[in-house]
Backbone as numpy.savetxt, mean C-alpha at the origin, in Angstrom:
# Nx Ny Nz CAx CAy CAz Cx Cy Cz
4.34 18.29 0.18 3.05 17.87 -0.29 2.15 17.50 0.93
0.99 18.02 0.96 0.08 17.71 2.05 -0.60 16.38 1.83
-0.58 15.52 2.84 -1.20 14.20 2.70 -2.68 14.34 3.07
-3.52 13.60 2.41 -4.93 13.54 2.73 -5.11 13.01 4.13
-6.19 13.43 4.81 -6.48 13.00 6.12 -6.86 11.52 6.13
-6.25 10.74 7.07 -6.53 9.30 7.07 -7.80 9.06 7.98
-8.67 8.15 7.56 -9.79 7.80 8.39 -9.36 7.02 9.67
-10.23 6.83 10.56 -10.02 6.05 11.77 -9.63 4.58 11.40
-8.68 4.04 12.12 -8.28 2.68 11.87 -9.43 1.66 12.06
-9.81 0.87 10.96 -10.96 -0.01 11.10 -10.48 -1.43 11.43
-9.27 -1.79 11.06 -8.80 -3.24 11.34 -7.31 -3.27 11.28
-6.76 -4.24 12.04 -5.33 -4.50 12.00 -5.13 -5.98 11.74
-4.28 -6.33 10.78 -3.94 -7.69 10.51 -2.54 -7.83 11.16
-2.50 -8.46 12.34 -1.31 -8.37 13.25 -0.08 -9.11 12.77
1.04 -8.73 13.45 2.36 -9.36 13.10 2.31 -10.89 13.47
3.13 -11.67 12.74 3.20 -13.09 13.03 2.03 -13.89 12.47
1.14 -13.24 11.72 0.01 -13.94 11.10 0.15 -13.98 9.60
-0.61 -14.89 8.94 -0.57 -15.02 7.49 -2.09 -15.09 7.08
-2.45 -14.23 6.12 -3.80 -14.23 5.57 -3.73 -14.48 4.03
-4.70 -15.20 3.52 -4.75 -15.48 2.08 -6.15 -15.22 1.61
-6.31 -14.71 0.36 -7.61 -14.48 -0.25 -7.78 -13.10 -0.76
-9.07 -12.74 -0.96 -9.45 -11.41 -1.43 -9.97 -10.59 -0.28
-9.60 -9.30 -0.21 -10.03 -8.43 0.81 -10.55 -7.10 0.25
-11.75 -6.70 0.61 -12.30 -5.41 0.30 -12.67 -4.75 1.61
-12.40 -3.48 1.73 -12.69 -2.83 3.00 -12.98 -1.33 2.82
-13.63 -0.78 3.88 -13.86 0.69 3.94 -13.11 1.19 5.12
-12.64 2.45 5.09 -11.89 3.04 6.19 -10.39 2.76 5.97
-9.70 2.51 7.06 -8.24 2.34 6.98 -7.92 0.98 7.62
-7.13 0.21 6.86 -6.70 -1.12 7.38 -5.16 -1.10 7.39
-4.59 -1.65 8.51 -3.18 -1.78 8.68 -2.80 -3.25 8.63
-1.76 -3.60 7.81 -1.27 -4.93 7.76 0.14 -4.96 8.34
0.33 -5.74 9.39 1.62 -6.02 9.94 2.06 -7.42 9.85
1.21 -8.28 9.26 1.52 -9.68 9.02 1.85 -9.92 7.58
1.55 -11.08 7.15 1.87 -11.52 5.71 0.50 -11.78 5.03
0.19 -10.97 3.98 -1.00 -11.10 3.23 -0.70 -11.57 1.80
-1.40 -12.58 1.36 -1.28 -13.15 0.02 -2.63 -13.09 -0.64
-2.72 -12.34 -1.73 -3.99 -12.27 -2.43 -4.26 -10.91 -3.04
-5.53 -10.58 -3.18 -5.93 -9.28 -3.75 -6.63 -8.41 -2.76
-6.27 -7.11 -2.84 -6.87 -6.12 -1.89 -7.49 -5.03 -2.72
-8.70 -4.61 -2.39 -9.32 -3.48 -3.05 -10.01 -2.57 -1.97
-9.81 -1.25 -2.17 -10.52 -0.30 -1.27 -10.58 1.07 -1.92
-11.65 1.76 -1.56 -11.73 3.20 -1.95 -11.15 4.05 -0.88
-10.49 3.45 0.11 -9.93 4.18 1.23 -8.44 3.93 1.40
-7.95 3.79 2.68 -6.57 3.74 3.01 -6.03 2.35 3.33
-4.88 1.97 2.75 -4.17 0.84 3.18 -2.85 1.26 3.83
-2.56 0.72 4.96 -1.34 1.02 5.68 -0.60 -0.30 5.87
0.65 -0.35 5.38 1.47 -1.58 5.51 2.60 -1.24 6.40
2.59 -1.85 7.62 3.64 -1.55 8.65 4.98 -2.14 8.24
6.04 -1.77 8.94 7.42 -2.16 8.62 7.58 -3.72 8.58
6.83 -4.45 9.39 6.95 -5.90 9.37 5.95 -6.59 8.39
5.16 -5.75 7.73 4.09 -6.30 6.89 4.61 -6.67 5.48
3.98 -7.69 4.89 4.27 -8.16 3.54 2.98 -8.36 2.79
2.97 -7.85 1.57 1.85 -8.13 0.69 2.38 -8.79 -0.56
1.80 -9.96 -0.90 2.16 -10.66 -2.12 0.86 -10.76 -2.96
0.90 -10.15 -4.15 -0.33 -10.23 -4.93 -0.59 -8.87 -5.60
-1.84 -8.45 -5.46 -2.34 -7.24 -6.13 -3.13 -6.40 -5.13
-2.75 -5.08 -5.04 -3.51 -4.14 -4.17 -3.92 -2.99 -5.03
-5.18 -2.58 -4.97 -5.76 -1.43 -5.66 -6.53 -0.64 -4.66
-5.97 0.49 -4.24 -6.56 1.30 -3.21 -6.51 2.80 -3.56
-7.27 3.59 -2.84 -7.26 5.00 -3.13 -6.02 5.67 -2.59
-5.63 5.34 -1.30 -4.45 5.96 -0.69 -3.69 4.88 0.06
-2.37 5.04 0.18 -1.59 4.07 0.95 -0.39 4.66 1.57
0.03 4.05 2.71 1.28 4.33 3.33 2.00 2.97 3.42
3.16 2.83 2.74 3.85 1.55 2.67 5.23 1.70 3.42
5.33 0.88 4.47 6.57 0.80 5.21 7.15 -0.60 5.15
6.47 -1.60 4.64 6.90 -2.93 4.59 7.26 -3.35 3.18
7.03 -4.66 2.86 7.34 -5.16 1.52 6.13 -5.49 0.70
6.19 -5.06 -0.58 5.12 -5.40 -1.54 5.80 -6.20 -2.62
5.25 -7.38 -2.93 5.71 -8.14 -4.08 4.53 -8.38 -5.04
4.48 -7.68 -6.08 3.33 -7.76 -7.04 2.97 -6.39 -7.55
1.62 -6.30 -7.81 1.13 -5.05 -8.43 0.53 -4.15 -7.27
0.89 -2.89 -7.32 0.35 -1.91 -6.37 -0.19 -0.75 -7.17
-1.51 -0.55 -7.11 -2.14 0.62 -7.74 -2.74 1.48 -6.69
-2.31 2.75 -6.65 -2.79 3.68 -5.66 -3.34 4.87 -6.46
-4.67 5.05 -6.43 -5.31 6.02 -7.36 -5.06 7.46 -6.95
-4.83 7.75 -5.62 -4.64 9.15 -5.25 -3.22 9.38 -4.72
-2.99 9.04 -3.45 -1.72 9.44 -2.80 -1.02 8.22 -2.21
0.29 8.08 -2.50 1.09 7.02 -1.95 2.30 7.59 -1.22
2.53 7.13 0.02 3.70 7.50 0.76 4.53 6.23 0.91
5.77 6.26 0.45 6.67 5.07 0.59 7.68 5.41 1.60
7.63 4.79 2.78 8.49 5.08 3.87 9.89 4.48 3.66
10.85 4.97 4.48 12.26 4.60 4.22 12.51 3.08 4.43
11.68 2.37 5.16 11.84 0.95 5.38 11.15 0.10 4.33
10.50 0.74 3.34 9.69 -0.01 2.33 10.51 -0.59 1.20
10.03 -1.72 0.68 10.55 -2.32 -0.52 9.38 -2.73 -1.41
9.34 -2.21 -2.63 8.30 -2.52 -3.57 8.92 -3.24 -4.74
8.56 -4.50 -5.02 9.05 -5.25 -6.16 7.87 -5.60 -7.08
7.81 -5.04 -8.24 6.74 -5.29 -9.13 6.25 -4.10 -9.84
4.99 -4.03 -10.17 4.49 -2.90 -10.93 3.78 -1.93 -9.96
4.18 -0.65 -10.07 3.64 0.43 -9.28 2.98 1.44 -10.18
1.68 1.66 -9.94 0.86 2.63 -10.73 0.19 3.55 -9.71
0.60 4.85 -9.71 0.07 5.76 -8.67 -0.22 7.12 -9.21
-1.10 7.80 -8.52 -1.45 9.21 -8.83 -0.34 10.17 -8.41
-0.17 10.32 -7.07 0.93 11.13 -6.54 1.75 10.25 -5.60
3.08 10.48 -5.57 3.95 9.64 -4.80 4.95 10.42 -3.99
5.10 10.08 -2.75 6.20 10.63 -1.90 7.08 9.41 -1.57
8.39 9.52 -1.83 9.32 8.44 -1.49 10.36 8.94 -0.50
10.46 8.36 0.64 11.43 8.73 1.69 12.81 8.16 1.31
13.85 8.82 1.67 15.23 8.31 1.42 15.37 6.96 2.08
15.93 5.97 1.33 16.19 4.69 1.86 15.16 3.66 1.33
14.02 4.08 0.83 13.04 3.21 0.27 13.57 2.54 -1.02
13.08 1.31 -1.34 13.51 0.66 -2.57 12.31 0.36 -3.40
12.38 0.73 -4.68 11.35 0.39 -5.60 12.03 -0.23 -6.82
11.61 -1.52 -7.16 12.18 -2.21 -8.26 11.07 -2.71 -9.12
11.16 -2.41 -10.43 10.10 -2.86 -11.36 9.63 -1.69 -12.20
8.43 -1.90 -12.75 7.76 -0.88 -13.60 7.12 0.13 -12.73
7.35 1.42 -13.03 6.80 2.50 -12.18 6.07 3.45 -13.14
4.83 3.76 -12.79 4.01 4.74 -13.56 3.44 5.72 -12.52
3.79 6.96 -12.66 3.32 8.00 -11.71 2.57 9.04 -12.60
1.33 9.19 -12.31 0.44 10.05 -13.20 0.53 11.55 -12.76
0.90 11.83 -11.52 0.92 13.23 -11.08 -0.43 13.77 -10.72
-1.44 12.97 -10.68 -2.78 13.39 -10.27 -3.56 12.19 -9.92
-4.69 12.32 -9.30 -5.58 11.21 -8.96 -6.04 10.52 -10.24
-6.10 9.14 -10.13 -6.51 8.33 -11.32 -8.00 8.11 -11.25
-8.56 7.94 -12.34 -10.02 7.68 -12.45 -10.22 6.22 -12.78
């Protein structure tokens, strides 16, 4: 499956840091720290292997290599890397899951982009 082209990296939330609150962004954001709250974007979310998201994320595209605890909605394309763990509700258009990834909870895959 061909992955959509990722936009230029707009921001990095670095390792060893903790962020809380609501985040809305354009472009591509990478999280390597611990984020607690809600995330919304019409673009790309990238969660590094050391990254943790607790809460709710609603994005167009995502690459997940870290841990998600909560709701993850990806309207177009989701790549779940082998180091990823998703605990909670996953709702996605198209999904690629690498061997070794863990997904626990409710999973809904639509097979197409969501509106």
